[in-house]
N, C-alpha and C positions, 0 to 999 in steps of 0.2 A: 619471417616477420618483415625482413627488408624487401623481399620480393613482393609481398602484399603492399607494402608502403609504396614501392615503385609503381605498382599497378594503379594505386589510388591517385598518386600525384600526376601520373601521365594520362590517365583516362579522363579525369574531371578537373583540369587545372583552373578553368574559369570559375567553376562552382566553388572550389576551395578558396580562391582569392576573394570572391564575393562574400563567402562565409566569414573569412578572416576580417574583412572590412567591417562587416556588421558587428562582429565580436569586439573589434577595436572601438567602434563607436559606443557600444554598450558598456564596455569597460571604462571608457573615458567618462561617461556620465556617472557610473557607479563610483568611480574613484575620485571624482571631482571634490576638491577641498578636503582630501584625506588628512592633510597636515593638521587641520583643526581638531582632529579626533585622536591625535597622537600625543604622548606625554613626554615631559622633559626629564623624568627621574628614572627609576628602575634599578638602581644599584643596591637596593636593600634586599636582604634575604628575608622573605615574609615569614619564615619559620624560626627566626633567630630570637634570642632573648631581648634584643633591642626592639624588634618589631612587636613582641608581646608587651614590652613596656609601653610602647607608643599606643597600643590598643587600650591598655589599662588606663593610661593618662587621659585618652580621649573619652573613655567611659566614665571614669570617676572624677577626673579633674579637667573638664572640657575647656577650661580657659588656659591650660598650661601650654608649654611648648610654643613660645612666641615665634611666629614665622613671618610677621610683618613688622617693619620698623618705619616709623616716621621720624626723619631727621629734621628738626625744626631750628631754623635760625631766625634772627630778628634784626631790625635796623636800630635797635636800642638794647639795653641790658635785659637779659633773660628774666630777671626778677622784677622788672618794671611792672606796675599795676596793669597797664593796658596789655602788655604781652602776656602776663599771667592770666588775665580774664579771657583773652582770645584763645590761649592755649587750652584752658580748662573747657571752654565751649567746644573747641575742636575735639578734645578727648571725649567729652560726654556724647557728642554726635557720633563719633566712631564706635563707642561702646553700645550705642543704640542700634547700630546697623545689624541686619539679620546675618547670621552665620559668622559673627565676629564676637569673640569673648576674650577674657583674660587681659583687658586693657590696663596697662601700667604706664603712668606718666611721671616725668620729673616734677611736674607742677602739683602732683598729688602727694604731698609729704616732703617734697624737696630732696629726694634721695640723691646724694652726690654721685652715686654709681651710674646715674642716667644722664650725666652731664659731661661734656668733653673737657679735657684738661685745660684747653685755652679759653673756656667759658663762652665760646661763640655759638655752640649748638647744644641742644638737649634732645632726649629721646622719648618717644612714645612707643611702647611695645604692645603688640596685640597678636591674637591667634585667629587665623581664618580657618573655620572648620570645614570638613569635607575632604574627599579624596582629591588627587592632584588636579584633575580636569575641573571639578567643581570649584576648588580653591583658586585655580587660575582664572576662571570666569568671574568669580567674586572680586578678585584683585583687579581685573580689567575694568569692572564696573566701578569700583571704588576709586581707581586712579584718577579718573577725570574730575572727581569731586574733591579730592584732597591735595593733589600735586600742584605745585606752583605757588604763586604769591597769594596769600589769604590775609588781607588786611596788613597788619604789621609783621606777619609771619611769612617765612619762605619754607615750603615743605618739599622735601625729597623723600622718595620711597625706596626702601630696601628690605632685607630679610630674605629667607630662603624661597618664599613663594614668588617674590619679585625677581630673584636671580633665575629661577626655573622659567618664569614667563619670558624674561629677556633672552635666555638661551634658546628657547623654542622659537621665538620670533626671529632671532638673528640667524639661526640655522635655516629656517624657511626662506628668508630673504637671500641668504648666501647660496642656497641650492638652486634657486632660479638663475642667479648670476652664473653659477658653475655650469648649468646646462647651456646657457647662452654662449659661454666661452667654449665649452667642449664640443658642441654639435658642429659648428662650422669648421673648427680645426680638425675634428675627426673626419669630416667629409673631404677636406683638402688632402689629408694623409691617404685616405682611401683612393682618391683620384690618382695620386702619385703612385700608389701601389698597383692599382688595377689598370691605370692608364685610360680608363673609360668612365665617363660620368654615370652611364647606365649601370655598369657593374658595381660602382662605388655606392650607389643609392640602395642596392639590395640589402647588404648587411645593416645599413642604417635603418631601413624599414623594419627589419627583424628586431633591432634594438628598441625602436619606438613601441613595437608591439609588446615586447617583454616588459618595458617600464610601465606602460599604461595598464597592462594586465595585472602587474604586481600591485600597483596602487589600488586597483579594485579589490584584490585579495586582501590587502592590508585594511581596507575600509571594512570588509566583512569581519576580519579577525578582531579589529579594534572594537567591534560591537559586542564581542564575547569575552575579551580579555584585554589587559593592558598591553600597549605596544609603544615602544620608544620612538621618539621623533627622529633619532639617529638612523633608524632603519631606512628612511627615505634616501639617505646618502648611499647606502649599499645598493638600493634599487637602481640608482643612476649609474654607479660604477659598474656593477655586474651586467645590467641591462645592455649598456652600450658595449662594454668590453667583451662579453661573451658572444654577443651578436657578431661582432667583428671577428673574433677568434673562429667561431663556427662558420661564419659566412665566407671568410677567406679560405678555409680548408675545403668547403664544399665547392665554391666557385672555381678555385684553383684546379681541383680534380676534374670538374666538369669541363674546363677548358682543355685539360690534357687529353681527355677522351675525344673531344671534338677535333683536336689537332691530330689524333691518331686515326681519324676517319669515321668515327661513330656519328650516327644521327643524333639529334637533340634528345629524342626519347631514349635511345640506347645509352647515351652519355649520362643521363639522369639515373637510369637503372644501375649502371656500373658505379656511379658516384655514391649512390645510397648504399650499395652493397660493400663498399670499401670505406670511403671517408665517413659515410653515415654510421658505420659501426664504431669508428673512432670517436665520433661526436657523442654517441650514446655512452661509451665507457668514460669519456671525459666528463660528461654531465653527471653521471652517477658518482664518480669520484668526488667531484666538487660538492654535490648535494649531500653526500655522506659527511664531508668535513663540516659543512654548515649545520647539518642535523645534530652533530655532536653537542652544539650549544644548547640543545633542549634539556640536557642533563643538569644544567645549572638552574638554581631556583630564582635568580634575579631576572626580572622581565626585560631588563636592558639587554642581556645576552640572548635570551630566548627570542627577542624581537628580530634578531638578525637571522635566525632560522626561519621565522615567519616570513621574512622578506626574501631571504636568499634562496630557499628551496623553490618557491614558485618562479622566481626570476630565472633560475637555471633551467628549470623544466620548460618554461615558456620560450627561452632563447633556443633550446634544443628543438622544441616543437616547430618554431619558426624556421630553423635551419633545415629541418628534415621533412617538413610538409609544405610550408608556404613558399620557401625559397625554391625548392625543386619545381613546384608548380609554375612559378614565375619564369624559371629557366626554360621549361618546356615551351612556354608561349613565346619567349624571346628568341629561342633557338640561337643562331649565330649572331643575332643582333645584340647579344650580351656585350659585345665589343663596340657597340654603336658609339661613334664619336671618339674612337680610340686615339689617344695621344701618343701611343707607342707602337704604331703600326709596323715599323721596320722590325722591332724586336718580336712582335707577334708573328710575323712571317718567318723569322728565324726559329721560333718555337715550333712551327708546324713541321720542321724537318725532323722532329723526334720519330724514331723508328724502333720497332721491337727487334732486337738483334738476337744473338745466339746465347744470351745470358749475361753479356757484358753490359755495363752501364751505357746508356745512350750517349752519343758523342757530345750533344749539347750539355748534358749533365756533367760529363767529365771535363768540359771546358769551363764550367762555372766557377766562380770565385769560392763558393761554399765547398765545392768538391776539393779544390786545390788546398783550401784552408784545412779541411779535415785531414787530408793526407799529410800535410806538413805537421799538424798537431800529433798525429799518430806516430810519425817518425821520431818525435821528441816526447813521447807520452809520459815517461817518468818525471821529466823536468816540469812539464806543463802541469801535471797533476799535483805535484808537491808544492809548486809555487802558488797555484790557484787556491788550493786548500789552505795553505799558510796565510794568504792574504785575507780570505774570507773569515778564518778563525780570528785573526788579529782585529778585523773590523768589528767583530762581535764581542770583544773583550770588555768594552765599557758596560755591557749589560750585567756583568758580575757585581757592579755597584748599584744595582737598581734599588730604589726605595718606592714602595707602593703606598698610595694614599687615595684621595678622591679629588675630583675637580671641584673647585669652589668658585666664588665670584670672579677670581682673577683669570679664569679662562675666557671671560668676556672682554671686549675691547675697553680701553680706559675711558672712552666716552660714555659708556653705559651708566645710567643713573644708579642702578642697584649696586654696581661695583663701587662707584664713588662713595655711596653711603657706607658700604661695608668697610671701605678703606679708612674712612673717618673713625669708625668704631674700632678698627684694628689699631690705629695710631693714637687715638685720643681718649679712649674710654678705658677705665680701670676694669680689668677682667674682660670676659667675652659674654655679655648678657644674652646674646642670641646663640651662643655655642655651648650652653651648659650641658653637663652630664646629669641626666635626669634619673631619679631613683624612685621607684614605687615599692614601699615596704608594706607587706601584708601582715595583718594581725599585730600591728605595732600599737598596742593599747597603752603602754606606759610611757609617759613623757620622759621619764628618767632614761629609759633605754634609748629613745630617739635622740635625746640631748647628748648622751655619751657617744652614740654613733656619729652624730654630726660633728662633735668635737674631734673625734679621731679622724674623720674625713678631712676636717679643716687643717689638721696637722701635716697632711701629705704635701710633699714638695710639688709645686706646680698648681696648687689650689689658691685662688684669691679669697674665696669665702664660700660658706655653705649656708643655705637658707632652708629651714625646716620648721616643723611644728614647735620646736623649742626655741625658736628665734634664729638670729643670724650669727654665724661664727666667722669672724675674719680669720685669716691664716694665723692660727695660734692663739686667738683671743675672741671672746664673745663681744658682740656689738649690738646696736639697735637694729630692729628689723628693717630690711630693705631687699627687694628682689621681686621676682615674678609674683603676680597677684595670687596664684594658686599655691605657690610654695608655702609650706607651713600649715596647710589645711589637712584635715583628715576627712576621709569619705569611705563609707562601707567598710570600716575597720582597717583601712589602709592610710598610709601617710605618704605625702609627696615631698621629696627633698631635692633641692637643686644645688649642684656643685658647680660653681662658676670658676673656670680655669684661669690661671694667670698666664698660661702659655698659649700659643697659637693652637686653637682647638683641633684643627685637622692635621696638625704636624705630627711627626714621629713622637715628640714629647707628649702631645695631647693623646695620642693613641696608647702610649705607655701608661699615662695617667688612668685611662679606662681600666687597664689590667690591675693597677694598684687599687682603684676604688672597688673593683669586684672582689679583691682579695681581703678587704676589711670585713670582719664578721658583722652581720646586721642583726637587729633585735627581732627579726621575723623574715619570712621568705622575701627576697629582694630581687627586683628586675632592674637592670641598669640599661638605660637607653640614651637617646640624644644622637646628634649627627655623628659625633666621633665614635660612639659605640656601634653605630650602624656600619661605619667603615671597617672597624675591627671585625665585626661579624661577617661582613661581606668578604673580606680577605680570607677568613676561615672557610666560608662556604665555597669560595672559588677554589682555594687550594685543596680542599678535601675531595672535590669532584673532578679536579684536573686529571688525575691518573685514569679515571674512567673514560673521560672524553678523549684523552690522548690514545688510550688503548683501543677505543672503538674506531678512531680515525685510522690508526696504523693497521689494525687487523683487516678492516674492510678494504683499505687501499691495497694491502698485500694480496687479498683474495681477488680483487678486480683485475689487478695487473697480471696476476698469475693466469686468470681465465683468458686474458688477452694474449699472453705470450707463451704460456706453457712452461715457463722458467721460474725457478725459485730464486735465482740470482738477480734477475732484472727487477723484481719487486723490491728487494732489499736495496739495490742501487738507486732505484727511483725514490725511495723514502729518504735515503742519505742525501741524494742530490737536492731534494726539496728542502730538507732541513738546513743544508749549507746555504741555500739561497736566501734563508731568513736571517742569517747572522748579521749581515750589514744593516738590515732594517732594525733589529733589536738594539744593536750597538748605537745606531744613529738616534734612536728614540731617547736613550738615556743621555747620550752626549749632548744632544740638541735640546730636547724638551725638558728633561729633568735638570741637567746641569746648566742650561741656559746659554750654551754657545750658539751664536747666530741669532739670539733673541732680538737684538736690535734690528738686524736685517729683516727678520720675519715678523717683527712687531708683535711679540707676545711677552707675557710675564712668567718667568720660571718660578715654580713653587718648591723645588727640591724633591718632588715626587711625581709619579705618573699615576693616572687612573688605574685602579686594580684590574678592572675588567677588560681594558683596552688591549693589553698584550695577548690575552686569550682570544679575543675577537680577531685581532690582526693575524695571529697564528693560524686560526681556522681558515680565514679567507686566503691568506698568502700561500699556505700549504696547498689548499685546493687549487688555486690558480697555477702554482708550480707543477702540480701533478697534471693539470690540464695540458700544459706545454710538454711535459714529459710523455704523456700518452700520445700526443701528436708525433713526437720524434720516434718513440719506441715502436709504434705501430707501423711507421713507414720503413724503419730498419728491419722489422720482422718480415714485412711483405717482401722486401728485396732479398733477405736471407732465405726465405722459403723458396724464392724463385731461382736463386743462384747457388746457395750453399756457401758463398764466399763471405766470411764474417767481416773482414776489413772493408771490402767493397760495399757491403750492405750498410755499414756505419757511414761511410763517405757518401753513398748515394742517398741514404736517409736524411743526412744533414743537408745535402744539396737540395733535396726536394722540399724540406720543411724549414730550413734556416731562415729563408726570406720571409716565409709566412709567420714564423714565431716572432722574429724581431719586429716585423711590421705590426703584428697584433699587439706586441708589448708596447710599442710606441703609442699606438692608439689608446690602449688601456692606461698607460702612464699619463697621457694628456688628460684623460677623464679624471684620473685620481689627483693629479696636480691641480686641476680645476676645483675639485672638492677641497683640496688642501689650501686653497686661497681663503678659506673661511676665516672669519674673525674670531671664531671660537677655538680655543687651543686644542681641545680634544679632537675636533674635526680636522684641524690642521695636521695633527699628529697622525690621525687615521689615513687621510688622503696621501700625504707626502710619504709616510712610511711604507704604505702599500705600493706606491709608484716606484720607490727605490727597490723594493723587493722584486717587483716584476722586471725591472730593467736589469738587475743583477742576474736574475734567473735566465733571462733570454740571452743577454750578451756575454755573460761569464760562464754560468753553469752549463747551459745547453750548447753554447758555441765553443767553449774551451774545455771545460772539465769533463763533460760527458764523453766526447770522442776520445779523450786521453785515457780515461778509466776503462772504457769499453775496449780500447786497443790492448790494454794490459790484461783484462780478463779473458780476451780471446774467445775460443770456442766454449770455454767454461761458462760464458754468459748464458748459454741456452740450456744449462744442466738442470735436471730435476730428477728426483728418485723415481724408480720405475712405477710405483703405485700412483704417484701424482701425474706422471706422464699419461698413464691409462685414464686417470680421472679427467685430464684436460682433453684427451681425444674424445671422450664421451660428452663432456659438458662445456668445454671451452669454446669461445667464439674468437675469431680473428679476422682482421681485415684481409680482404682478398679471397672471400669465399667463392664457391662455384658460381660463375656467371657465364652466360653464353657470350662468346666474343662478338663484338660489334660486326655487323655485316660489312663486308668489304665490297665496294661497287665493282662490278665486272668491267674490264677495259672494253672500250668501244672498238669494234673491228670494222674497219671501212669495207664497204661492199662495192666491188667493181661493177661498173655499168655493163650490161650484157653487150 
């Protein structure tokens, strides 16, 4: 396969580059405006009881589930005749809008539950019908007609549809800013690493190809299924990061072969047969980690597989096809404008010796560092593992929830509206627990059920067909317009919580409501019930996803190395590299340390799906670096049979590449982490920390220490598995014809 790939890239380099340019242009046109087709939700399990409750409510009670809030203030008392007349006119106009139903207003009956405690604002609740994209489009259309000063009224817009719209808009704006930050800094780092502007631009070109191509794929996928807007962040992170990873590895090996005397064509052939194999294994490992998210029912998680798999494959394609074609055409001009010419001349002194490491490698800082670590292997291993485990301890106190309006910046209008409701309104009228009771024919049964629900701790009131029940006592009707109605033999009951609806107390209240016997088949829904069901769906499928990742990772590393010890060590190293990330997520995002510096509002919990997503991405990236290191160690071990020298040489050959790639990837992730949306801040900053810890601690310190302790046992495998590897395994450094060595010129004497 690699020989055929080498023939393709060396025989038709110009045709390949022209084809890639045309594909890039086509992908750019296809993927243009992809963000407009992506959605801001996706955390709900579509097969859960809460999702079935939402479907039943939309079918039988189409005006239920208020997702739009008009927070109305006035320059005079709310009950003044002029204010009342204008508010009623505004309410009637909203109720007449297409795709809007269930409009409830403070001025229609004077319900005190729709007025703030300070008397300065009142609420109008409504439900925008349709799925997320249609609802967002409707909201955007309505916003210009209702927001702002309207006569004596001042109208601000909130509710879940407004929050989702603001999150989607903010992420799209932040993503553009992140790319503007990351691209020039990435180029600067690449210039420092390569020393040449030409060489630095090559991986950047591969990254642009991967990002643009993935946007086109997402546009196609979004036409067939729901895709989360957060997937675009992964496209930027992995597109640039993997292009740099793979580009560094390929260009570095190409330069080594040139320095050893190979022609550009031969250097590309050897590079593809060695570094190319490593890139393939690395891409497969990361793609498998991302594909594991397809086992989850929430499209928020599945979206990262939709984005991650194509971006990994496109980055590998660019590194294995487009980049080699460019190298063939550039030849030795890959170092054009070299800023480190003296060091490059020193690198050309590399020679193939009698099996010992080349002199330049032995003189490198990475070689000396690895030798020093291996001399003190037990101490380094124990201290490193102890520190990593200690950094992960805060994760033991994790509390899972879901992101609400507080992940938006304080300046966002939808957040300000929700904060007024949170602080000033009795109960949570937009965060109700919604119940659909089937075959509830007798009012007595519904009344008894509502009364028992209202007696639960944490309930402000219950609104149903039998009236409204305040906590422990019946009162006059007040609540959502559809609550209390019957339709098709079903009844709709709204339980308004007195606690923060998405908090741990609100989630416990859902369990208590579900435990109360109903007068008929009951479905319990609402935002908080969706969180509870999403946590269950994620937790129940987590073992399957984790098992798939670990099993396939083990198999791939075994096929690469022929050892059963190295795959286990690789998995352990990758897991340890994640401890600091998970500990920091809880300590910073959940508990709120550094919230002032980072300008976000802690809520005491973290999004349920995000740790799963971060694990899959960070684990895959860690294995990416692990494959780079292990493959080079194995190549040297196969050549010399000297284990300690192979470890030292492998680190010397890849340490600079891994740390440089990690720095570039961390820059991209930190740029994503500058987002004003807390979940995106958590995703970008957490992954950046994991990458840096993996490169500078796990690969640079822990790996050589542990490999020194395992010694020759590192390469052990049972006899049947050894035979299996001999037959099916692939390894870097397969049979390649040696580069032609030019014959010395022999001066001819004149006759």
